[in-house]
Z-matrix of the N, CA and C atoms (Angstrom, degrees):
N
C 1 1.461
C 2 1.501 1 105.99
N 3 1.109 2 123.39 1 67.58
C 4 1.377 3 112.81 2 -166.48
C 5 1.484 4 98.89 3 5.34
N 6 1.230 5 120.08 4 91.51
C 7 1.423 6 127.33 5 -168.28
C 8 1.614 7 114.37 6 -58.64
N 9 1.363 8 112.39 7 -18.09
C 10 1.439 9 114.89 8 179.81
C 11 1.514 10 112.16 9 -86.72
N 12 1.320 11 118.92 10 -19.98
C 13 1.508 12 113.73 11 -178.25
C 14 1.589 13 107.89 12 -100.36
N 15 1.377 14 119.43 13 -17.55
C 16 1.408 15 119.21 14 179.64
C 17 1.540 16 117.01 15 82.12
N 18 1.341 17 118.09 16 15.68
C 19 1.476 18 120.12 17 -179.09
C 20 1.512 19 114.72 18 -64.37
N 21 1.293 20 116.10 19 -20.45
C 22 1.497 21 121.58 20 179.72
C 23 1.506 22 114.19 21 95.25
N 24 1.342 23 116.04 22 2.65
C 25 1.511 24 121.94 23 -176.72
C 26 1.498 25 106.88 24 -101.31
N 27 1.340 26 116.88 25 86.41
C 28 1.483 27 119.13 26 -167.99
C 29 1.536 28 116.96 27 -65.06
N 30 1.393 29 113.98 28 -18.38
C 31 1.472 30 119.79 29 -178.17
C 32 1.491 31 112.10 30 -109.38
N 33 1.263 32 121.66 31 -0.84
C 34 1.500 33 123.58 32 -177.65
C 35 1.429 34 115.14 33 -101.00
N 36 1.321 35 117.47 34 118.79
C 37 1.471 36 125.04 35 -175.69
C 38 1.571 37 104.64 36 -96.25
N 39 1.280 38 118.23 37 105.20
C 40 1.518 39 121.78 38 178.96
C 41 1.541 40 111.55 39 -73.45
N 42 1.268 41 114.57 40 -39.11
C 43 1.510 42 124.03 41 -176.47
C 44 1.495 43 107.50 42 -130.59
N 45 1.381 44 117.75 43 153.10
C 46 1.436 45 121.00 44 -178.27
C 47 1.566 46 115.34 45 -58.81
N 48 1.337 47 115.56 46 -22.22
C 49 1.476 48 119.96 47 178.57
C 50 1.502 49 117.45 48 -91.41
N 51 1.333 50 116.85 49 -0.72
C 52 1.420 51 121.16 50 -176.92
C 53 1.501 52 108.55 51 -73.64
N 54 1.382 53 110.53 52 152.36
C 55 1.515 54 118.68 53 -179.03
C 56 1.459 55 107.68 54 -107.38
N 57 1.395 56 115.22 55 125.18
C 58 1.474 57 123.88 56 -177.61
C 59 1.458 58 112.22 57 -124.78
N 60 1.407 59 118.63 58 174.32
C 61 1.447 60 119.90 59 -175.08
C 62 1.508 61 111.69 60 -57.49
N 63 1.357 62 116.63 61 -37.44
C 64 1.503 63 120.02 62 179.97
C 65 1.522 64 108.25 63 -55.71
N 66 1.330 65 122.32 64 -40.23
C 67 1.483 66 122.92 65 -175.28
C 68 1.545 67 106.84 66 -70.76
N 69 1.358 68 117.19 67 -39.88
C 70 1.461 69 119.15 68 -176.80
C 71 1.558 70 106.79 69 -71.78
N 72 1.298 71 120.55 70 -35.24
C 73 1.465 72 122.23 71 -179.89
C 74 1.514 73 111.49 72 -68.87
N 75 1.327 74 117.20 73 -40.18
C 76 1.367 75 122.26 74 173.05
C 77 1.555 76 115.03 75 -60.78
N 78 1.283 77 118.81 76 -40.78
C 79 1.403 78 123.89 77 173.76
C 80 1.603 79 110.11 78 -65.31
N 81 1.291 80 118.16 79 -41.58
C 82 1.441 81 121.21 80 173.98
C 83 1.490 82 112.95 81 -61.26
N 84 1.317 83 117.68 82 -49.17
C 85 1.495 84 121.23 83 179.96
C 86 1.532 85 110.42 84 -59.32
N 87 1.378 86 117.41 85 -39.98
C 88 1.426 87 122.34 86 -179.87
C 89 1.493 88 114.75 87 -63.22
N 90 1.342 89 114.85 88 -27.74
C 91 1.540 90 118.21 89 -178.17
C 92 1.501 91 109.24 90 -104.19
N 93 1.446 92 121.13 91 3.78
C 94 1.405 93 121.85 92 -179.30
C 95 1.471 94 111.20 93 69.95
N 96 1.324 95 119.32 94 33.69
C 97 1.420 96 120.39 95 -177.52
C 98 1.507 97 110.20 96 -121.38
N 99 1.358 98 118.14 97 168.98
C 100 1.412 99 121.03 98 175.67
C 101 1.603 100 109.31 99 -81.66
N 102 1.333 101 111.68 100 163.92
C 103 1.464 102 114.09 101 175.87
C 104 1.568 103 111.51 102 -64.15
N 105 1.317 104 117.04 103 -34.23
C 106 1.496 105 121.66 104 -179.77
C 107 1.499 106 106.29 105 -66.29
N 108 1.337 107 119.80 106 -49.12
C 109 1.437 108 117.72 107 -176.16
C 110 1.559 109 112.43 108 -63.28
N 111 1.276 110 116.44 109 -38.13
C 112 1.423 111 121.21 110 177.64
C 113 1.601 112 111.17 111 -66.24
N 114 1.315 113 114.99 112 -39.35
C 115 1.472 114 117.68 113 178.69
C 116 1.575 115 110.28 114 -68.30
N 117 1.341 116 116.26 115 -37.07
C 118 1.435 117 121.74 116 179.00
C 119 1.568 118 111.24 117 -64.68
N 120 1.399 119 114.27 118 -41.01
C 121 1.396 120 119.05 119 176.80
C 122 1.528 121 114.23 120 -63.56
N 123 1.374 122 110.06 121 -45.08
C 124 1.495 123 116.93 122 173.97
C 125 1.508 124 116.62 123 -58.73
N 126 1.329 125 113.74 124 -40.19
C 127 1.432 126 120.27 125 178.11
C 128 1.578 127 111.10 126 -60.65
N 129 1.338 128 109.83 127 -46.18
C 130 1.549 129 115.52 128 -178.96
C 131 1.537 130 108.63 129 -65.22
N 132 1.374 131 116.93 130 -41.19
C 133 1.434 132 116.66 131 -178.09
C 134 1.553 133 116.65 132 -69.29
N 135 1.339 134 113.67 133 -35.16
C 136 1.410 135 120.22 134 176.18
C 137 1.538 136 111.97 135 -68.58
N 138 1.359 137 117.12 136 -36.38
C 139 1.460 138 119.05 137 170.98
C 140 1.481 139 114.72 138 -58.66
N 141 1.312 140 113.88 139 -41.06
C 142 1.509 141 118.17 140 -179.63
C 143 1.536 142 109.06 141 -66.82
N 144 1.403 143 117.30 142 -36.78
C 145 1.461 144 120.15 143 175.37
C 146 1.437 145 112.68 144 -61.57
N 147 1.324 146 118.16 145 -49.44
C 148 1.496 147 121.88 146 -178.45
C 149 1.556 148 111.28 147 -65.05
N 150 1.304 149 116.98 148 -27.32
C 151 1.436 150 120.03 149 179.24
C 152 1.564 151 111.00 150 -92.42
N 153 1.318 152 117.62 151 1.90
C 154 1.489 153 121.35 152 179.44
C 155 1.417 154 115.15 153 67.72
N 156 1.398 155 114.98 154 27.42
C 157 1.436 156 120.15 155 176.56
C 158 1.481 157 119.20 156 -114.95
N 159 1.336 158 115.45 157 29.23
C 160 1.462 159 122.38 158 180.00
C 161 1.469 160 112.37 159 -56.10
N 162 1.351 161 117.95 160 103.84
C 163 1.452 162 123.26 161 -178.61
C 164 1.501 163 107.13 162 -139.26
N 165 1.309 164 117.26 163 162.94
C 166 1.450 165 118.55 164 173.50
C 167 1.496 166 112.55 165 -62.42
N 168 1.337 167 116.76 166 143.14
C 169 1.385 168 121.88 167 -178.88
C 170 1.467 169 111.75 168 -143.49
N 171 1.260 170 121.35 169 176.46
C 172 1.510 171 125.69 170 -178.35
C 173 1.514 172 107.81 171 -100.94
N 174 1.324 173 120.20 172 90.21
C 175 1.500 174 122.27 173 179.38
C 176 1.546 175 112.08 174 -64.84
N 177 1.356 176 114.47 175 151.98
C 178 1.436 177 121.02 176 176.18
C 179 1.429 178 112.78 177 -88.02
N 180 1.316 179 118.31 178 136.65
C 181 1.423 180 125.21 179 -176.14
C 182 1.568 181 109.30 180 -124.52
N 183 1.314 182 116.08 181 171.99
C 184 1.479 183 115.48 182 177.62
C 185 1.535 184 113.44 183 -63.53
N 186 1.451 185 115.86 184 -20.83
C 187 1.444 186 119.72 185 177.78
C 188 1.533 187 110.74 186 -101.09
N 189 1.291 188 116.72 187 12.29
C 190 1.559 189 121.81 188 179.16
C 191 1.464 190 110.31 189 107.20
N 192 1.319 191 118.61 190 -149.12
C 193 1.413 192 120.34 191 -176.68
C 194 1.588 193 108.70 192 -84.72
N 195 1.362 194 111.60 193 144.91
C 196 1.377 195 118.30 194 178.80
C 197 1.484 196 112.40 195 -69.79
């Protein structure tokens, strides 16, 4: 969904800067993680940002906690 705008189209990039499934999958692949793990980590991170609590944390990986 150009995940940043919330349109619901997960694979359609409306603008060059939009975030789509391909970007998330590339990040997951680069870290040796699943798409789900990466999405869950991203969700937790963005929650912290919106709560004003952006701090270092222990992300989940395919092998467990880093």
